[in-house]
C-alpha positions in Angstrom: 93.4 22.7 -70.1 93.3 26.3 -70.9 92.8 27.0 -74.7 93.7 30.1 -76.3 90.8 32.4 -77.1 90.0 32.4 -80.8 88.1 34.8 -82.8 84.3 34.1 -83.0 84.2 33.1 -86.6 87.2 30.8 -86.2 85.6 29.1 -83.2 82.4 28.4 -85.0 84.3 27.0 -87.9 86.4 24.9 -85.7 83.3 23.5 -84.0 81.7 22.6 -87.3 84.9 20.9 -88.3 85.0 19.0 -85.1 81.4 17.9 -85.4 82.0 16.9 -88.9 85.0 15.0 -88.0 83.3 13.3 -84.9 79.6 12.5 -85.7 79.2 10.1 -82.7 80.1 12.7 -80.1 77.6 15.1 -81.6 74.8 12.6 -81.3 75.6 11.9 -77.7 75.6 15.6 -76.9 72.2 16.1 -78.5 70.8 13.0 -76.5 72.2 14.3 -73.2 70.7 17.7 -73.8 67.3 16.1 -74.6 67.5 13.9 -71.5 68.5 16.9 -69.4 65.6 18.9 -70.8 63.2 16.0 -70.0 64.6 15.7 -66.6 64.3 19.4 -66.0 60.7 19.2 -67.3 60.0 16.3 -64.9 61.6 18.3 -62.1 59.5 21.3 -62.9 56.3 19.1 -63.0 57.3 17.4 -59.7 57.9 20.8 -58.2 54.6 22.1 -59.5 52.9 18.9 -58.2 54.6 19.4 -54.8 53.5 22.9 -54.8 50.0 21.9 -55.6 49.9 19.1 -53.0 51.4 21.4 -50.4 48.8 24.0 -51.2 46.1 21.4 -51.0 47.4 20.0 -47.8 47.7 23.5 -46.4 44.1 24.2 -47.4 42.9 20.9 -45.9 44.8 21.6 -42.7 43.4 25.1 -42.6 39.9 23.8 -43.2 40.4 21.1 -40.5 41.7 23.8 -38.1 38.8 26.0 -38.9 36.3 23.1 -38.4 38.0 22.1 -35.2 37.7 25.7 -34.0 34.1 25.7 -34.8 33.5 22.4 -33.1 35.4 23.6 -30.0 33.4 26.8 -30.1 30.1 24.9 -30.4 31.1 22.5 -27.6 32.2 25.4 -25.4 28.9 27.3 -26.1 26.9 24.2 -25.4 28.7 23.6 -22.2 28.3 27.2 -21.2 24.6 27.1 -22.0 24.2 23.9 -19.9 26.0 25.4 -17.0 23.8 28.5 -17.2 20.7 26.2 -17.5 21.8 24.2 -14.5 22.5 27.3 -12.5 19.1 28.7 -13.4 17.4 25.4 -12.5 19.2 25.3 -9.1 18.3 28.9 -8.4 14.7 28.3 -9.3 14.7 25.1 -7.2 16.0 27.0 -4.2 13.4 29.8 -4.8 10.6 27.2 -4.9 11.9 25.4 -1.9 12.1 28.7 0.0 8.6 29.6 -1.2 7.2 26.4 0.0 8.9 26.5 3.3 8.3 30.1 4.2 5.2 31.2 2.1 1.9 31.5 4.0 -1.0 30.0 2.1 -4.4 31.9 2.2 -5.9 29.0 4.1 -3.7 29.6 7.1 -6.1 32.3 8.3 -8.6 29.6 9.0 -6.2 27.6 11.2 -6.8 30.0 14.1 -10.3 28.5 14.1 -8.8 25.2 15.0 -6.7 26.8 17.6 -9.7 28.2 19.4 -11.5 24.8 19.7 -10.5 24.5 23.4 -11.9 27.9 24.2 -15.2 27.1 22.5 -15.5 23.8 24.3 -14.8 25.5 27.6 -17.4 28.1 27.0 -20.0 25.4 26.1 -19.2 23.4 29.2 -19.6 26.5 31.4 -22.9 27.3 29.7 -24.3 23.9 30.5 -24.5 24.9 34.2 -27.2 27.3 33.2 -29.4 24.7 31.5 -30.4 23.0 34.8 -33.6 24.2 36.5 -33.2 27.6 37.9 -29.7 27.7 36.5 -30.2 31.1 34.8 -30.6 30.0 31.2 -32.5 32.7 29.3 -36.1 31.6 28.3 -38.2 33.9 26.3 -41.5 32.0 26.6 -43.0 32.7 30.0 -45.1 29.5 30.1 -42.0 27.4 29.4 -39.9 29.4 31.9 -42.5 28.8 34.6 -42.7 25.1 33.9 -38.9 24.6 33.8 -37.8 26.9 36.7 -40.6 26.4 39.3 -40.3 23.8 42.1 -41.9 20.4 41.7 -45.7 20.4 41.9 -48.2 17.5 42.2 -48.3 15.3 39.2 -51.8 16.4 38.1 -50.8 20.0 38.2 -47.6 19.3 36.3 -49.6 17.4 33.6 -52.1 20.3 33.3 -49.3 22.7 32.9 -47.6 20.6 30.2 -51.0 20.5 28.3 -51.2 24.3 28.4 -47.7 24.7 27.0 -48.3 22.1 24.4 -51.2 24.1 22.9 -48.7 26.2 21.0 -46.9 23.1 19.7 -50.0 21.1 18.5 -49.3 18.9 15.5 -51.5 17.1 13.0 -51.9 14.0 15.3 -53.1 16.1 18.2 -55.5 18.1 15.9 -56.9 14.9 14.5 -57.7 13.7 18.1 -58.9 16.8 19.9 -58.4 19.7 17.5 -60.4 22.9 18.3 -60.1 22.4 22.0 -58.0 24.6 24.4 -55.4 21.9 24.3 -55.1 22.1 20.5 -56.7 25.2 19.0 -54.8 24.9 15.7 -51.9 23.1 14.2 -48.6 24.9 14.7 -47.0 26.0 11.5 -43.6 26.8 12.9 -42.9 24.1 15.5 -45.4 21.2 15.5 -44.8 18.7 18.2 -41.6 20.5 19.4 -42.1 19.7 23.1 -42.5 16.0 22.5 -40.1 15.2 19.7 -36.4 14.4 20.2 -35.7 16.2 16.9 -35.9 19.4 19.0 -32.5 18.3 20.5 -30.8 17.1 17.4 -32.1 19.1 14.4 -33.7 22.1 16.2 -37.5 22.6 16.5 -39.2 23.6 13.3 -41.7 22.7 10.5 -41.9 19.1 9.3 -39.1 18.2 6.9 -36.8 21.1 7.9 -33.0 20.7 7.5 -30.7 20.3 10.5 -29.8 23.4 12.4 -26.8 23.1 14.7 -27.1 26.6 16.2 -30.5 27.1 17.8 -32.5 30.2 17.9 -34.1 31.3 21.1 -37.5 29.8 20.3 -35.7 26.5 19.5 -33.9 26.6 22.8 -37.1 27.1 24.6 -38.7 24.2 22.8 -35.8 21.9 23.6 -35.9 22.8 27.3 -39.6 22.0 27.4 -38.8 18.7 25.7 -36.4 17.9 28.6 -39.1 18.9 31.1 -41.6 16.5 29.6 -39.2 13.6 28.9 -36.9 13.7 32.0 -38.1 16.1 34.7 -41.8 15.5 34.8 -43.0 15.6 38.4 -43.1 12.5 40.7 -44.3 14.5 43.7 -44.5 18.0 45.0 -41.8 19.8 46.9 -42.5 20.3 50.6 -43.1 23.6 52.3 -40.8 24.7 55.1 -43.0 23.5 57.9 -43.5 20.1 56.2 -39.8 19.6 55.8 -39.2 20.1 59.5 -41.0 16.9 60.4 -39.4 13.4 60.5 -41.5 12.2 57.6 -40.7 15.5 55.8 -37.0 15.0 56.2 -37.3 11.5 54.8 -39.3 12.8 51.9 -36.6 15.4 51.2 -34.0 12.7 51.3 -35.8 10.6 48.8 -36.3 13.5 46.4 -32.6 14.3 46.8 -31.7 10.8 45.8 -34.1 10.9 42.9 -32.7 14.2 41.6 -29.1 12.8 41.8 -30.0 10.0 39.4 -32.1 12.4 37.3 -29.1 14.7 36.9 -27.1 12.0 35.2 -30.1 11.0 33.1 -30.6 14.6 31.8 -26.9 15.3 31.4 -26.5 14.3 27.7 -29.7 16.2 26.7 -28.7 19.3 28.6 -25.2 19.2 27.1 -26.8 18.9 23.6 -28.7 22.1 24.2 -25.6 23.9 25.6 -23.6 22.8 22.6 -26.4 24.1 20.3 -26.5 27.5 21.9 -24.8 30.4 20.2 -21.2 30.5 21.6 -19.6 34.0 21.8 -16.1 32.4 21.6 -16.7 31.6 18.0 -17.3 35.1 16.7 -13.6 36.2 16.5 -12.5 32.8 15.3 -15.0 32.9 12.4 -13.9 36.4 11.5 -10.4 35.2 11.1 -11.5 32.1 9.2 -13.3 34.2 6.7 -9.9 35.5 5.5 -9.6 32.1 3.8 -11.8 32.1 0.7 -12.4 28.3 0.9 -13.5 28.5 4.5 -15.8 31.5 3.8 -17.3 29.6 0.8 -18.1 26.6 3.0 -19.6 28.8 5.7 -21.9 30.4 3.1 -22.9 26.9 2.0 -23.8 25.1 5.2 -24.1 27.7 8.1 -27.4 27.7 10.0 -29.7 30.7 9.7 -28.7 31.9 13.2 -25.0 31.7 12.4 -25.5 33.5 9.0 -27.3 36.4 10.6 -24.9 36.9 13.6 -21.6 35.3 12.5 -21.7 33.3 15.8 -21.9 29.5 15.9 -22.7 27.0 18.6 -19.9 24.7 19.7 -21.7 21.9 17.9 -21.9 23.7 14.6 -18.3 25.0 15.1 -17.1 21.4 15.3 -19.1 20.4 12.3 -17.7 23.4 10.4 -14.1 22.5 11.3 -14.5 18.9 10.0 -16.7 19.7 7.0 -14.6 22.6 5.6 -11.8 20.0 4.9 -13.8 16.9 4.0 -17.0 18.2 2.4 -15.7 21.4 0.8 -14.7 21.4 -2.8 -13.0 24.8 -2.5 -10.6 23.2 0.0 -9.3 21.0 -2.8 -7.9 24.1 -4.5 -6.0 24.9 -1.3 -4.5 21.4 -1.3 -3.5 21.8 -4.9 -1.5 24.9 -4.0 0.3 23.2 -1.1 3.6 21.3 -1.4 6.5 20.3 0.7 6.4 21.6 4.3 3.0 23.3 3.9 1.4 20.0 2.7 3.1 18.2 5.6 1.7 20.8 8.1 -1.8 20.4 6.7 -1.5 16.6 7.2 -0.5 17.2 10.8 -3.5 19.5 11.3 -5.9 16.9 9.9 -4.4 14.3 12.2 -4.7 16.5 15.3 -8.3 17.3 14.3 -9.0 13.5 14.3 -7.2 13.3 17.7 -9.5 16.1 19.1 -12.6 14.3 17.8 -11.5 11.0 19.4 -11.0 12.8 22.7 -14.6 14.1 22.4 -15.8 10.6 21.7 -13.9 9.4 24.8 -15.7 12.1 26.9 -19.1 11.0 25.6 -18.3 7.4 26.4 -17.5 8.4 29.9 -20.8 10.0 30.3 -22.5 7.0 28.8 -20.7 4.8 31.3 -21.8 6.9 34.2 -25.4 6.7 33.1 -25.1 3.0 32.5 -23.7 2.5 36.0 -26.6 4.4 37.5 -29.0 2.3 35.6 -27.3 -0.8 36.9 -27.4 0.5 40.4 -31.1 1.3 40.0 -31.9 -2.2 38.8 -29.8 -3.8 41.6 -31.7 -1.7 44.1 -35.0 -2.8 42.7 -34.0 -6.4 42.9 -32.4 -6.4 46.4 -34.6 -3.9 48.1 -37.5 -6.2 48.8 -35.2 -9.1 49.7 -33.2 -7.0 52.2 -36.4 -5.5 53.6 -37.8 -9.0 54.3 -34.5 -10.2 55.9 -34.3 -7.1 58.0 -37.8 -7.7 59.3 -36.9 -11.3 60.1 -33.8 -10.2 61.9 -35.7 -7.6 63.9 -38.4 -10.1 64.8 -35.8 -12.6 66.2 -34.1 -9.9 68.2 -37.4 -8.7 69.6 -38.5 -12.2 70.5 -35.2 -12.9 72.2 -35.6 -10.0 74.5 
């Protein structure tokens, strides 16, 4: 309903009159206003709380987002670092694998020494042919050369010659028996008993108590040859002259001597091979020069080499073989070489050691063959001694019966 506009004073007065006339309506209006104000205040508080909660949740969400970002960054950084580490490890593994496969250890220089073993053995075998009488082996001592290389003489002449040579090798036993005579003017200080002791073949002639030498000097070679002359090739009868050999008895004598020398050749073979294997072998010179490029091989050479090998850098076949075995087994410096080996290099070294063992076994087989040959000849000799008188007696019996029947 539209009311007419009243003047301001009249409107106020009218309101007062209405309130005065209707007290209950005024109270209700005041109560509604209070409720409305309270509601508004609650709304404002709720809105403020909502705002505060929203702000808090926003901050929490922001913090969570930030923390999640940090965790993600940390995880990503850790994953990246792990990938880089794995990549570096793989690269290093490949580098190490390549180094082990294709790097050449310092000890490889000494492997050419092993490769020359066949050459050294061939040279020693060829040199053995010179050891036999009048074979051309160099002998510095003229008395020994005459005893070794001259034809067989009567036993008494051969014994006198051996006594003359022995004067330079007189030992304490000889001097105690006949010292001061021509046969033993004085005890030898360098090689006592060298022409009658088997040590001259194994350790090399020298003073009492000397260490083993596997590469002989020239005087040691001469003494070893004289030992063979005394032990194996002493005379059983003189050689015939040309006119004597033309007779029937002379021809038979030559045949017997030939048969005797055939057996004697087998008997002296091991001793002559020992001298050949102990003679300086030129084939070892270049091999040792290459071996010295390996510090461990050079250290072992300086430790165990014979005086002759030290002075000339040339070994005998026998000492060369000992050097090859010892520089691996008895050489502490070789252990450092093993420590630096791995993978393929270590496998190769194991193969080299196995092949070295195979080589030594082959040498043992060769020695067994020689021993079997000598054993066979000894058996043949014993059989001949047993059956020769029996066959001779039977032959005479057969010849007698045939003669009587005629």
